C-alpha positions in Angstrom: -17.2 -23.4 -1.5 -15.7 -24.6 1.8 -16.1 -21.4 3.9 -17.4 -20.5 7.3 -19.1 -17.6 5.5 -21.1 -19.7 3.1 -21.6 -18.1 -0.3 -19.4 -15.5 -1.9 -22.1 -12.8 -1.5 -22.1 -12.9 2.3 -19.7 -10.0 2.5 -22.3 -7.5 1.5 -24.0 -7.5 5.0 -22.7 -7.2 8.6 -19.6 -5.5 10.0 -16.0 -6.3 10.6 -16.6 -7.1 14.2 -19.5 -9.4 13.3 -17.2 -11.2 10.9 -14.6 -11.6 13.6 -17.3 -12.9 16.0 -18.5 -15.4 13.4 -14.9 -16.8 13.0 -14.4 -16.7 16.8 -17.3 -19.1 17.3 -15.7 -21.7 15.0 -12.0 -21.1 15.7 -12.1 -19.9 19.4 -8.8 -21.6 20.4 -7.0 -20.9 17.1 -4.3 -18.2 16.9 -5.6 -14.8 15.8 -2.6 -12.5 16.3 1.1 -13.1 16.8 3.8 -10.6 17.5 7.4 -12.0 17.5 9.7 -11.4 20.4 11.3 -8.0 20.5 9.0 -6.5 17.8 5.9 -4.4 18.3 5.6 -5.2 22.0 6.0 -8.9 21.4 6.3 -11.7 22.2 2.5 -12.0 22.3 0.0 -14.5 20.9 -3.8 -14.2 21.2 -6.4 -16.8 20.2 -9.6 -15.6 18.7 -11.3 -16.2 22.1 -8.7 -14.2 24.1 -8.8 -11.3 21.6 -12.6 -11.3 21.7 -12.7 -10.9 25.4 -10.3 -7.9 25.3 -12.2 -6.4 22.4 -15.5 -6.5 24.3 -13.9 -5.0 27.4 -12.6 -2.1 25.3 -15.9 -1.7 23.5 -17.6 -1.4 26.9 -15.1 1.4 27.9 -15.9 3.3 24.7 -19.7 2.9 25.2 -19.5 4.1 28.8 -17.7 7.2 27.7 -20.5 7.9 25.1 -18.7 6.9 21.9 -20.6 5.3 19.1 -22.0 6.0 15.6 -21.1 9.4 14.3 -17.8 9.6 16.2 -14.4 9.5 14.4 -11.8 7.7 16.5 -8.1 8.0 15.5 -5.7 5.3 16.6 -2.0 5.9 16.7 -0.9 2.5 18.1 1.8 1.5 15.7 2.0 -2.2 14.6 1.0 -3.5 18.1 -1.7 -5.7 19.4 -3.4 -2.6 20.9 -4.2 -1.4 17.4 -6.1 -4.5 16.4 -8.0 -4.7 19.7 -9.0 -1.0 19.6 -9.9 -1.3 15.9 -12.3 -4.1 16.5 -13.8 -2.3 19.5 -14.3 0.9 17.5 -16.0 -1.1 14.9 -18.2 -3.0 17.4 -19.6 0.3 18.7 -20.3 1.6 15.2 -17.8 4.5 15.3 -15.5 5.4 12.4 -11.8 4.5 12.5 -9.1 7.0 11.5 -5.7 5.1 11.5 -2.7 7.3 12.0 0.9 6.4 11.0 3.5 6.8 13.7 6.0 8.3 11.3 4.0 11.4 10.5 5.5 14.8 11.4 3.4 17.2 13.4 2.1 19.1 10.4 1.1 15.9 8.6 -0.7 14.5 11.7 -2.4 17.8 12.2 -3.7 17.8 8.7 -5.2 14.3 9.1 -6.8 15.0 12.5 -8.3 18.2 11.2 -9.5 16.9 7.8 -10.6 13.6 9.2 -12.5 15.5 11.9 -11.2 13.3 14.7 -13.2 13.3 17.9 -10.8 11.2 19.9 -7.1 10.2 19.5 -6.0 7.0 21.3 -2.2 6.8 21.2 0.8 5.2 22.9 2.3 7.2 25.7 5.4 8.0 23.7 3.3 9.8 21.0 1.3 11.9 23.5 3.4 15.0 23.1 3.3 14.9 19.3 -0.4 14.3 19.3 -0.9 17.3 21.6 1.2 19.5 19.4 -0.7 18.3 16.3 -4.1 18.7 17.9 -3.4 22.4 18.6 -3.4 23.1 14.8 -7.1 23.2 14.4 -8.3 19.8 15.6 -11.0 19.5 18.3 -10.0 15.9 19.2 -9.7 14.7 22.7 -6.7 12.6 23.6 -6.2 9.4 25.5 -3.3 7.0 26.1 -3.8 3.4 25.4 -2.9 1.3 28.4 -2.9 -2.5 29.0 -5.9 -2.2 31.3 -7.8 0.7 29.7 -10.7 1.7 32.1 -11.6 5.3 31.2 -11.7 7.7 28.2 -12.5 11.4 28.0 -16.3 11.7 27.7 -17.6 11.9 24.2 -19.0 15.1 22.7 -22.3 15.1 20.8 -21.9 12.9 17.7 -22.4 14.3 14.2 -26.0 13.9 13.0 -26.2 10.7 11.0 -22.4 10.5 11.0 -20.4 12.9 8.9 -18.7 9.9 7.2 -22.0 8.3 6.4 -21.5 5.4 8.8 -18.1 4.5 7.2 -16.1 1.9 9.1 -12.9 3.8 8.4 -11.4 6.9 6.7 -8.0 5.9 5.3 -6.0 8.7 3.8 -4.1 8.0 0.5 -0.3 8.2 0.7 -0.1 11.7 -0.8 2.6 10.6 -3.3 1.4 13.2 -5.8 -0.4 15.7 -3.7 -2.3 16.3 -0.5 -3.8 13.1 1.0 -7.4 12.4 0.3 -9.5 10.5 2.8 -11.1 7.3 1.4 -14.4 6.4 3.0 -14.3 2.6 3.5 -17.5 0.9 4.5 -17.9 -2.4 6.4 -18.9 -3.9 3.1 -15.6 -2.7 1.6 -13.6 -4.6 4.3 -15.8 -7.7 4.0 -15.4 -7.6 0.2 -11.6 -7.5 0.6 -11.7 -10.5 2.9 -14.2 -12.3 0.6 -12.0 -11.6 -2.5 -8.9 -13.0 -0.8 -10.8 -16.0 0.6 -12.2 -16.8 -2.8 -9.0 -16.1 -4.8 -8.0 -19.8 -5.0 -5.5 -21.1 -7.5 -1.9 -20.3 -6.4 -3.3 -18.3 -3.5 -5.7 -20.8 -1.9 -6.2 -20.0 1.7 -6.7 -23.1 3.9 -9.4 -22.4 6.5 -7.9 -22.4 10.0 -4.3 -23.0 8.8 -2.7 -19.9 7.3 -0.3 -17.7 9.2 0.0 -14.4 7.2 3.2 -12.3 7.9 3.1 -8.7 7.0 5.7 -5.9 7.6 3.3 -3.2 6.6 1.7 -1.1 9.4 -2.0 -1.6 10.1 -2.7 2.0 9.1 -1.8 0.9 5.6 -4.8 -0.6 3.8 -2.8 -3.7 2.8 -2.5 -4.8 6.4 -5.8 -3.3 7.6 -8.1 -4.6 4.9 -6.1 -7.3 3.0 -4.0 -9.5 5.3 -6.3 -8.8 8.4 -9.6 -9.5 6.6 -8.1 -12.5 4.8 -7.2 -14.0 8.1 -10.4 -13.0 9.9 -12.6 -14.5 7.1 -10.7 -17.8 7.0 -9.8 -18.4 10.6 -6.1 -17.5 10.0 -3.5 -15.8 12.1 -2.0 -12.3 11.5 1.7 -12.2 12.1 2.4 -8.5 12.5 6.0 -7.1 12.6 6.9 -3.5 13.0 8.9 -3.0 9.8 10.8 -4.9 7.2 14.2 -6.0 8.3 15.9 -7.9 5.5 18.6 -9.5 7.8 15.9 -11.0 10.1 13.3 -11.9 7.5 14.0 -15.6 7.1 14.6 -16.2 10.8 11.2 -14.6 11.5 9.6 -16.6 8.8 10.9 -19.8 10.3 10.3 -18.8 13.9 6.7 -17.7 13.4 5.7 -20.6 11.1 4.5 -18.1 8.5 2.8 -19.7 5.5 2.0 -16.5 3.5 4.0 -13.4 3.1 2.8 -10.0 1.9 5.4 -7.9 0.2 6.2 -4.6 -1.4 8.2 -4.4 -4.6 11.4 -3.4 -3.0 11.5 -6.3 -0.6 12.6 -9.1 -3.0 15.5 -7.1 -4.3 16.7 -6.3 -0.8 16.6 -10.0 0.2 18.5 -11.0 -2.9 21.4 -8.8 -1.9 21.9 -10.7 1.4 24.6 -13.5 1.6 23.1 -16.9 1.1 22.2 -18.8 4.3 20.5 -22.0 5.3 17.6 -20.3 7.0 16.4 -18.9 3.6 15.1 -22.3 2.7 14.0 -23.4 6.1 10.6 -21.7 6.1 7.0 -22.8 5.5 6.0 -20.1 3.1 3.6 -21.3 0.4 3.5 -18.1 -1.5 4.0 -14.3 -1.4 1.5 -11.8 -2.7 2.2 -8.2 -3.4 3.1 -5.9 -6.2 5.9 -4.1 -8.0 8.7 -6.6 -7.9 11.5 -5.6 -10.3 11.5 -7.7 -13.4 15.1 -8.7 -12.9 14.4 -9.9 -9.4 11.3 -11.9 -9.8 12.6 -15.2 -11.2 15.8 -15.0 -9.2 13.9 -14.7 -6.0 11.7 -17.6 -6.7 14.6 -19.9 -7.6 16.7 -18.9 -4.7 14.1 -18.8 -1.9 11.5 -21.2 -3.2 8.6 -18.8 -2.7 6.4 -18.0 -5.7 5.6 -14.2 -5.8 2.0 -13.6 -6.9 2.0 -10.1 -8.4 -1.2 -8.2 -7.9 -2.5 -4.7 -8.5 -4.9 -2.7 -6.2 -5.6 0.8 -4.9 -7.1 1.9 -1.6 -10.1 3.0 -3.7 -10.6 -0.4 -5.4 -10.4 -2.6 -2.3 -10.5 -6.3 -3.1 -13.3 -6.1 -5.5 -11.2 -4.2 -8.1 -8.0 -6.1 -7.5 -6.1 -7.8 -10.3 -3.8 -10.8 -9.5 -1.8 -13.6 -11.1 -3.2 -16.3 -8.9 -4.3 -18.3 -12.0 -3.4 -18.6 -15.6 0.0 -17.4 -17.0 2.1 -15.3 -14.7 4.6 -14.1 -17.3 7.3 -13.8 -14.6 9.6 -10.8 -15.0 7.3 -8.9 -17.5 5.3 -6.6 -15.2 2.2 -8.9 -15.5 -0.4 -8.0 -12.9 -2.9 -10.7 -14.0 -6.6 -10.4 -14.4 -9.6 -9.3 -12.3 -11.6 -12.0 -10.6 -14.6 -12.6 -12.8 -16.7 -13.2 -9.7 -16.0 -9.7 -8.4 -15.0 -7.2 -11.1 -14.1 -6.4 -14.7 -11.3 -4.2 -16.1 -10.4 -2.6 -19.4 -7.7 -0.3 -20.9 -8.9 3.1 -22.3 -7.4 6.0 -24.1 -7.7 9.7 -23.2 -11.3 9.8 -24.6 -12.2 6.8 -22.4 -12.5 4.5 -25.4 -11.1 0.9 -25.2 -7.7 0.5 -26.9 -6.6 -2.5 -29.0 -4.6 -5.4 -27.3 -1.0 -4.5 -26.9 -1.6 -0.7 -26.8 -0.9 1.3 -23.7 -3.8 3.1 -21.9 -5.3 3.8 -18.5 -6.6 0.9 -16.4 -10.2 1.3 -15.4 -12.1 -1.1 -13.2 -15.6 -1.7 -11.8 -17.6 -4.3 -10.0 -19.6 -6.9 -11.8 -23.4 -6.7 -11.7 -25.8 -3.7 -11.7 -23.8 -1.6 -9.1 -20.3 -0.7 -10.5 -19.2 0.7 -7.1 -20.1 -2.4 -5.0 -17.2 -3.2 -2.7 -15.2 -0.2 -3.7 -14.5 2.9 -1.5 -17.6 5.0 -0.8 -15.9 8.2 -2.0 -13.4 10.8 -0.9 -14.3 12.4 2.4 -15.8 15.9 2.0 -14.6 15.9 -1.7 -17.5 14.8 -3.9 -15.9 16.5 -7.0 -12.8 14.2 -6.7 -15.1 11.2 -6.2 -17.1 11.8 -9.3 -13.9 12.6 -11.3 -12.5 9.2 -10.3 -15.7 7.4 -11.3 -16.1 8.9 -14.8 -18.5 6.8 -16.9 -19.1 4.4 -14.1 -15.5 3.1 -14.3 -13.0 3.9 -11.6 -10.1 5.6 -13.3 -6.8 4.4 -11.7 -4.4 6.8 -13.2 -2.1 3.8 -14.0 -1.0 2.9 -17.5 -1.2 -0.7 -18.6 -1.5 -2.8 -21.7 -3.4 -6.0 -22.2 -2.4 -9.0 -24.3 -4.5 -11.2 -26.5 -5.0 -13.7 -23.6 -6.5 -11.0 -21.4 -3.5 -10.5 -19.1 -2.7 -7.0 -17.9 0.8 -5.6 -17.8 1.8 -2.6 -15.7 3.6 0.2 -17.6 3.6 3.1 -15.1 1.6 5.9 -13.5 0.0 8.4 -15.8 1.3 11.2 -13.6 4.8 9.7 -13.8 4.9 9.8 -17.6 7.5 12.2 -19.0 6.7 13.7 -22.4 10.0 14.3 -24.2 10.1 15.4 -27.9 6.9 13.6 -28.6 7.9 10.4 -26.8 6.1 9.1 -23.7 8.6 7.8 -21.2 7.6 5.8 -18.2 9.4 7.1 -15.1 8.9 3.8 -13.4 10.9 2.0 -16.2 13.8 4.5 -15.9 13.7 4.2 -12.1 13.9 0.4 -12.3 17.0 0.5 -14.4 18.7 3.2 -12.3 17.9 1.3 -9.1 19.6 -1.8 -10.5 22.9 0.2 -11.1 25.8 -0.5 -8.8 26.0 1.5 -5.6 22.5 3.1 -6.1 20.4 2.7 -2.9 17.2 4.5 -4.0 16.1 6.3 -7.1 13.2 8.5 -8.3 12.7 9.9 -11.8 10.5 12.9 -12.6 10.0 15.4 -15.5 11.5 18.8 -15.5 10.7 21.6 -18.1 12.9 21.8 -21.2 12.8 24.7 -23.6 13.4 22.5 -26.6 12.0 19.1 -25.8 9.0 20.1 -23.6 10.2 17.9 -20.7 13.5 16.2 -19.8 14.2 13.2 -17.6 15.5 14.1 -14.2 16.8 11.4 -11.9 17.4 11.8 -8.2 19.3 9.1 -6.4 20.6 8.2 -3.0 24.1 6.8 -3.5 26.1 4.2 -1.5 29.1 5.6 0.4 31.3 4.3 -2.4 29.6 6.4 -5.1 31.0 10.0 -5.1 28.7 12.8 -6.4 30.8 13.7 -9.4 30.3 14.2 -13.2 32.4 11.1 -13.8 30.1 9.0 -11.5 27.0 10.4 -13.2 28.3 9.6 -16.6 29.2 6.1 -15.4 25.6 5.6 -14.3 24.4 6.8 -17.7 26.6 4.3 -19.4 25.2 1.5 -17.3 21.7 2.6 -18.0 22.3 2.9 -21.7 22.7 -0.8 -22.0 19.0 -1.2 -21.0 17.2 2.0 -22.3 16.7 3.8 -25.5 18.5 7.1 -25.9 15.5 9.3 -25.3 14.7 7.6 -22.0 18.1 8.3 -20.5 18.3 11.0 -17.8 19.2 14.4 -19.0 20.1 15.2 -15.4 21.3 13.1 -12.4 21.2 14.5 -8.9 22.8 13.0 -5.9 20.8 13.5 -2.7 21.0 12.3 0.9 17.4 11.2 1.0 14.2 11.3 -1.0 10.9 12.6 0.3 8.6 9.7 1.2 5.2 9.2 2.8 4.7 7.5 6.2 4.4 4.2 4.4 7.7 4.8 2.6 6.2 5.6 -0.8 8.0 8.2 -2.8 6.2 11.6 -2.7 6.5 12.5 -6.4 5.0 16.0 -6.0 7.7 16.9 -3.5 10.4 15.3 -5.7 9.3 17.3 -8.7 9.5 20.5 -6.7 12.9 19.5 -5.4 14.2 18.8 -8.9 13.0 22.1 -10.2 14.5 24.1 -7.3 17.8 22.3 -7.6 18.0 23.3 -11.3 16.8 26.8 -10.7 19.6 27.6 -8.1 22.3 25.5 -9.8 22.7 23.4 -6.7 25.8 21.3 -6.5 25.2 17.6 -6.8 23.1 18.0 -10.0 24.9 17.0 -13.2 23.8 18.0 -16.7 24.0 14.9 -18.9 22.1 16.2 -22.0 25.3 16.3 -24.1 26.7 13.1 -22.7 23.5 11.1 -23.5 23.7 12.3 -27.1 26.5 9.9 -27.7 24.0 7.1 -27.4 21.6 8.6 -30.0 23.0 6.8 -33.0 22.9 3.4 -31.2 19.3 3.9 -30.3 18.1 5.1 -33.7 
């Protein structure tokens, strides 16, 4: 293998900072980080050597203030260069990173600071007031503003004995899409395994050492940017192109301007780009491939044909890291079918199980479970949920990590995503994937965003409830709701059609713009309970499609 890290097992030792230093020695003058003009404090470009000097200066500031192993240091530095420099410095001194999203409201930030037991919060000046308010809700964290020439920090308090996080490199909280966020303990080995997996992926995703420029619109508090794109770049001498958020109208200009060769995407991005008017820039890029997950089936092939960028679908969780990731980098991709590929045989194995944890037959739907190859099934995965051993052991039932995602596997061994187990609606004995209904509703004319959840039904156990954010041209009326039902009926069986459609101004989301299904379920039930306007009962209207679906 042509790698500055030697064998594929090198990731099990060392630290993130040590990996960065190893790459710096070989690629000192190569670009490490690029921020385009006007975004995230750009324009700014740093070589590995330039970044290393700044990291060492910051690490010295932390050490002189007494910070080191056993301390939890929260960073609220947005998608800026400061985040990457402070992150590497925090890792260099052996402290634990607690990344904080800038979009959090006070209560959410307070929850993370308290439950993550932050000792120090380093933030941008514009977030200082919010951090102070949040810290007053039970956190003992000290606060410092990140400045271009950081020279001092509040003196550290006594560190926890042995480190409360067990020496974790980071505590990254899950999105909280179905409940309160849980803190995932991520070791140095976790990060290096993610980088090693990406480096070794090969096939359609071959990373050329010293050549790749990876563009990501995801914030570095998100594990995709923090452990996937960043570690992939660090372990191959590549460059991280960090932008503050996804702007469809600027995407192709940024891709061309930055010389990006790889793009990381979320499932909503391809559809948004397809809605743009055609322009010359959309083919004047250097992108070799995109890698992400959740692209709509109807968008996948159209995107590749129009823009010339193959989208490599993958599946992962914060808990799995790279070791437990599945991808379509080799073998059949089955474009437009929800195929998420296979696990890398060098790193992990996967299977589909029923509710008794027994493997199901090919073609049958069940829960996806994954584990590492070899004698240690948890190697390279998260180290557990912080201060929640019960949840950790529940996730690792039978030495397999239970994803909560429903998939099926074909005879060739490819896995296909069906939906989240917690997003399954049980109606009159039929299991309905909320994700499937959402996908169809989102494709309807004048629907900007959609979420589908179950609500109780006295006759059918549960009914399908759809919340949507309409375009300005879609009035919240019974006629509009029935028009949407008619559009959806062309793509869904009768029993999958919404029994209710609600028009809302916005949907509850997490800081990383994932839908908060727990909050949406509560919203749907409360809207029904009070008979709120904007909710339309379609149970009788959908019965007209029963005969057709029989």
